[in-house]
Phi, psi and omega in degrees: 000130181263130178276141180250132179290133179299326179297321180291324177295318178297321178297320178295316180297317180297314179299320179295317179297317179298317178298317179294318179296315179298315180298317180292323175297317179298317178298320179298320178295318179295319177296323177301313180296318178300313181296320177295321180296318178294318179298314184284321186266337182080007179221166179288117181258123179266149174081012179277150173196163179281116180283137172233100189234150185268352184219146180299323180294327176292321179294320180296331180264276184296321183300318181293327178290331178287343184250024182299138181097344179278145177283169186299324180294319178291320177299317179296321178295319178293321180296324179296340181268000184288148181303326182291344177286338180079163175196162182297323184290345180256008181285154180294331180296328183281347182079005180282159178298155182291169182295321182298320182294324178293318179296317180295322179298316184281340182264350177287143178275099185291340183285344183268348183224132177271121180271107180245133184234107179252140176232000000 
């Protein structure tokens, strides 16, 4: 029988919780875009999702396709929230992680990979 360290079990639980929270936040953003698309267009819009993109050119291309059915005011509001727009909490002076790491964290599909951390 192999003994398991309590610290490693706590690390696995913490990693799982972070993954679940991130996944649920991402789903909430996607549901918001879907609801706005239905509200603005009056019909069921397929393929919508909340874009999290690192460059304005990506938002102008791929981002706009993710927001089909949204009116111009809603698209502009979503664009103001993009990582490439910057914010105080992501600045290097605050010691917070960079914008790219936040975008990568939220766009990864957490349901496809089990994050296990052993020490």
